[in-house]
C-alpha positions as CSV (number, residue, x, y, z in Angstrom):
1,M,0.0,0.0,0.0
2,V,1.4,3.4,-0.9
3,G,-0.9,5.6,1.2
4,V,-4.3,6.2,2.7
5,S,-6.2,9.5,2.2
6,E,-9.7,10.7,3.1
7,E,-12.1,12.2,0.6
8,D,-15.6,13.2,1.6
9,Q,-15.3,11.2,4.8
10,Q,-14.4,8.1,2.9
11,E,-11.1,6.3,3.2
12,V,-9.1,6.0,-0.1
13,F,-6.4,3.3,-0.2
14,Q,-3.7,3.3,-2.9
15,V,-1.8,0.4,-4.1
16,F,0.8,-0.2,-6.9
17,W,-0.3,-1.8,-10.2
18,G,0.6,-5.4,-10.0
19,S,0.9,-5.6,-6.3
20,T,-1.0,-8.1,-4.1
21,F,-3.7,-6.8,-1.8
22,T,-6.3,-8.3,0.5
23,I,-9.6,-6.9,1.6
24,S,-10.9,-8.4,4.9
25,C,-14.4,-8.4,6.3
26,S,-15.1,-9.1,9.9
27,I,-17.7,-8.7,12.7
28,Q,-17.9,-8.9,16.5
29,P,-18.8,-12.4,17.6
30,Q,-22.6,-12.8,18.2
31,Y,-23.9,-15.9,16.4
32,P,-22.0,-18.7,14.8
33,G,-21.8,-19.3,11.0
34,G,-23.0,-16.8,8.4
35,S,-21.1,-15.5,5.3
36,F,-19.6,-12.3,4.0
37,Q,-20.2,-10.8,0.6
38,L,-17.7,-8.2,-0.8
39,T,-19.4,-5.9,-3.2
40,F,-17.4,-4.0,-5.7
41,T,-18.6,-1.0,-7.7
42,S,-17.0,1.1,-10.4
43,S,-18.1,3.5,-13.1
44,N,-18.1,0.5,-15.5
45,S,-19.2,-2.7,-13.5
46,T,-20.4,-4.2,-10.3
47,H,-19.2,-7.6,-8.9
48,N,-20.0,-9.7,-5.8
49,Y,-17.6,-12.0,-4.1
50,T,-18.9,-14.3,-1.3
51,Q,-17.0,-16.4,1.4
52,P,-18.2,-18.3,4.5
53,A,-17.5,-16.6,7.8
54,V,-14.6,-18.4,9.5
55,N,-14.0,-17.2,13.1
56,H,-16.4,-14.3,12.2
57,S,-14.3,-13.0,9.3
58,A,-13.3,-13.5,5.6
59,H,-10.4,-12.5,3.5
60,F,-10.6,-11.7,-0.3
61,L,-7.1,-12.0,-1.9
62,F,-6.3,-10.1,-5.2
63,P,-3.0,-11.5,-6.6
64,A,-2.3,-8.5,-8.9
65,A,-3.7,-5.1,-8.7
66,E,-4.8,-3.6,-12.1
67,P,-6.9,-0.6,-13.2
68,A,-10.1,-2.8,-13.2
69,H,-9.8,-3.2,-9.5
70,Q,-10.2,0.6,-9.0
71,G,-13.5,1.5,-7.3
72,S,-15.5,1.1,-4.1
73,Y,-15.7,-1.9,-1.8
74,S,-18.1,-2.8,1.0
75,C,-18.8,-5.9,3.2
76,F,-22.2,-7.5,3.8
77,Y,-22.6,-9.9,6.6
78,H,-25.4,-12.4,6.0
79,L,-26.8,-14.6,8.8
80,Y,-29.7,-17.0,9.0
81,V,-30.9,-17.1,12.6
82,F,-34.3,-17.4,14.3
83,S,-35.7,-18.6,11.0
84,H,-35.0,-15.3,9.4
85,N,-32.3,-13.8,7.1
86,F,-30.4,-10.9,8.5
87,F,-27.6,-8.8,7.0
88,S,-25.5,-5.8,8.0
89,E,-23.4,-3.6,5.7
90,S,-20.0,-2.1,6.5
91,R,-18.6,1.4,5.6
92,V,-17.4,2.0,2.0
93,L,-13.6,1.6,1.2
94,S,-12.2,3.1,-2.1
95,L,-9.3,1.8,-3.8
96,S,-7.0,3.6,-6.3
97,V,-4.5,1.7,-8.4
98,M,-1.3,3.6,-9.1
99,D,1.3,3.1,-11.8
100,L,4.0,0.9,-10.5
101,L,6.9,3.0,-12.0
102,L,7.7,6.6,-11.3
103,Q,7.9,9.0,-14.3
104,P,11.4,8.8,-15.9
105,N,13.4,11.9,-16.6
106,I,14.9,13.1,-19.9
107,S,17.7,15.5,-20.4
108,M,20.2,16.6,-23.2
109,S,23.8,17.7,-23.0
110,S,25.6,19.4,-25.8
111,S,27.3,22.7,-26.9
112,M,23.8,24.2,-26.9
113,V,22.9,27.5,-28.5
114,G,19.9,28.0,-26.2
115,I,16.8,26.6,-24.5
116,S,13.5,28.1,-25.0
117,E,9.9,27.1,-23.9
118,E,7.0,26.8,-26.3
119,D,3.5,25.6,-25.3
120,Q,4.9,24.5,-21.8
121,Q,7.5,22.3,-23.6
122,E,11.3,22.7,-23.6
123,V,12.9,23.2,-26.9
124,F,16.7,22.6,-27.2
125,Q,18.8,24.2,-30.0
126,V,22.1,22.6,-31.2
127,F,24.5,23.5,-34.1
128,W,24.4,21.3,-37.3
129,G,27.2,18.9,-37.0
130,S,27.8,19.2,-33.3
131,T,27.7,16.2,-31.0
132,F,24.8,15.8,-28.5
133,S,23.5,13.1,-26.1
134,I,20.0,12.5,-24.6
135,S,19.8,10.8,-21.2
136,C,17.1,8.8,-19.7
137,S,16.9,8.1,-15.8
138,I,14.6,7.2,-13.2
139,Q,14.5,7.1,-9.3
140,P,15.8,3.7,-8.1
141,Q,12.8,1.4,-7.5
142,Y,13.6,-2.0,-8.9
143,P,16.7,-3.5,-10.5
144,G,17.0,-4.1,-14.2
145,G,14.7,-2.8,-17.0
146,S,15.4,-0.9,-20.2
147,F,14.9,2.6,-21.6
148,Q,13.3,3.1,-25.0
149,L,14.1,6.6,-26.6
150,T,11.2,7.5,-28.9
151,F,11.8,10.1,-31.6
152,T,8.9,11.6,-33.6
153,S,9.0,14.2,-36.5
154,S,6.7,15.4,-39.2
155,N,8.3,12.7,-41.5
156,S,9.2,9.8,-39.5
157,A,9.3,8.0,-36.0
158,H,12.2,5.9,-34.6
159,N,12.8,4.0,-31.4
160,S,16.2,3.2,-29.9
161,T,16.5,0.8,-26.9
162,Q,19.3,0.4,-24.3
163,P,19.4,-1.6,-21.1
164,A,19.2,0.5,-17.8
165,V,22.6,0.8,-16.1
166,N,22.5,2.3,-12.7
167,H,18.9,3.3,-13.6
168,S,19.9,5.4,-16.6
169,A,20.8,5.2,-20.3
170,H,22.5,7.5,-22.7
171,F,21.9,7.9,-26.3
172,L,24.8,9.5,-28.2
173,F,24.4,11.4,-31.5
174,P,27.9,12.2,-32.9
175,A,26.8,14.7,-35.5
176,A,23.5,16.7,-35.4
177,E,21.7,17.1,-38.7
178,P,18.3,18.2,-39.8
179,A,16.8,14.6,-39.6
180,H,17.3,14.8,-35.8
181,Q,15.0,17.7,-35.5
182,G,11.8,16.7,-33.7
183,S,10.4,15.4,-30.4
184,Y,12.0,12.9,-28.0
185,S,10.6,11.0,-25.0
186,C,12.0,8.2,-22.7
187,V,9.9,5.1,-21.9
188,D,11.1,2.9,-19.0
189,H,10.1,-0.7,-19.5
190,L,10.3,-3.2,-16.6
191,Y,9.2,-6.7,-16.0
192,V,8.3,-7.3,-12.4
193,F,5.5,-9.2,-10.4
194,S,5.0,-11.3,-13.5
195,H,3.8,-8.3,-15.4
196,N,5.3,-5.8,-17.9
197,F,5.2,-2.2,-16.8
198,S,6.1,1.0,-18.6
199,S,6.3,4.7,-17.8
200,E,6.8,7.6,-20.1
201,S,8.8,10.9,-19.5
202,R,7.8,14.4,-20.7
203,V,8.5,15.4,-24.2
204,L,11.7,17.2,-25.2
205,S,11.9,19.0,-28.6
206,L,15.2,19.6,-30.6
207,T,15.9,22.2,-33.2
208,V,19.0,21.9,-35.3
209,M,20.5,25.3,-36.3
210,D,22.8,26.2,-39.4
211,P,26.0,27.8,-38.0
212,R,27.0,29.5,-41.3
213,P,25.0,32.7,-40.9
214,L,26.4,33.2,-37.4
215,I,30.0,32.4,-38.6
216,I,29.6,34.9,-41.6
217,R,28.2,37.5,-39.3
218,A,31.0,36.9,-36.8
219,I,33.6,37.5,-39.5
220,L,31.9,40.4,-41.4
221,L,31.1,42.6,-38.5
222,P,34.6,43.0,-37.2
223,L,35.8,43.4,-40.8
224,I,33.3,46.2,-41.5
225,L,34.3,48.0,-38.3
226,L,38.0,47.6,-39.2
227,V,37.4,49.2,-42.6
228,E,35.4,52.1,-41.1
229,N,38.1,52.7,-38.6
230,I,40.9,52.8,-41.3
231,A,38.8,55.2,-43.5
232,L,38.1,57.4,-40.6
233,Y,41.8,57.5,-39.7
234,F,42.9,58.6,-43.1
235,Y,40.2,61.1,-43.4
236,C,41.2,62.8,-40.0
237,R,44.8,62.7,-41.1
238,A,44.1,64.3,-44.4
239,N,42.2,67.1,-42.7
240,R,44.9,67.8,-40.2
241,E,47.6,68.1,-43.1
242,Q,45.4,70.6,-45.1
243,L,44.6,73.1,-42.3
244,P,48.3,74.3,-41.8
245,C,48.7,74.7,-45.6
246,R,45.8,77.1,-45.8
247,Q,47.4,79.2,-43.0
248,N,50.7,79.4,-44.9
249,N,49.0,80.7,-48.0
250,I,47.3,83.5,-46.0
251,E,50.2,84.7,-43.9
252,P,52.5,86.1,-46.8
253,D,49.7,88.4,-47.8
254,Y,49.9,89.9,-44.3
255,Y,53.6,90.4,-44.6
256,N,53.4,91.9,-48.1
257,L,51.2,94.7,-46.5
258,G,53.8,95.4,-43.8
259,V,51.7,94.0,-41.0
260,P,52.9,91.2,-38.9
261,A,50.6,88.1,-39.0
262,A,50.3,88.0,-35.1
263,E,48.6,91.4,-35.1
264,G,46.2,90.6,-37.8
265,G,45.9,91.9,-41.3
266,P,44.3,95.1,-42.6
267,N,41.0,95.1,-44.3
268,E,40.5,96.2,-47.9
269,E,39.5,99.8,-47.1
270,E,42.8,100.3,-45.0
271,G,44.8,98.8,-47.8
272,A,43.5,101.2,-50.4
273,Q,44.2,104.3,-48.1
274,G,47.6,103.2,-47.6
275,A,48.2,102.9,-51.4
276,E,47.2,106.5,-51.8
């Protein structure tokens, strides 16, 4: 039994799928004999199981729990005494059958470009040609078992299987390519209690990116910046060389008029008066 909870003042017992469980009916000793009827009710069906009362009790054994056992149970005690049939009903007990296996984990390792989330689903991005691996693992419960990696795309579906080693398996992809783009999930398979059980992980999506645009951008941007810096350097250098030349062409005119360049040159009107 995994646990007991209470819903609407009714006990709910939880058992693992495939496990053995027993439901017992008993009553305080009053009269000898009688029988117990175990009544089962679910949304789909109703069943009755009957056993004679031995020491005022009866035990109903279920060798392997399965979803069909999920429902409500109650005991009826039947007794014929004083030339009459009497019966008494117990409280109701509810049973929930849980998956035997926990949900496995799925993860990816690579030189990833990034991780995004679309529609509550992780999307991993890897470069075309890069190495990546997908790992399946589960919390330790039972030894053995195997992991199946399921791949689905718009064009195809593939399955790869590896035995579980230390409750995990690793699927290596040496070179990412567009055919690897799609959805992946891990399925844990286990044979226990004479039954086959399986449990599936969440879905992981993979996108394969072409690195060439990024490489071209990484090369062109520094090259453009370098060309711009060189052009700006020569432009500034040319401007610095032309400015002193213009000053040299103006200064001799000042000296021809007999005025030092430091004191400033005369205007046209003053020059004309001097000529007169």
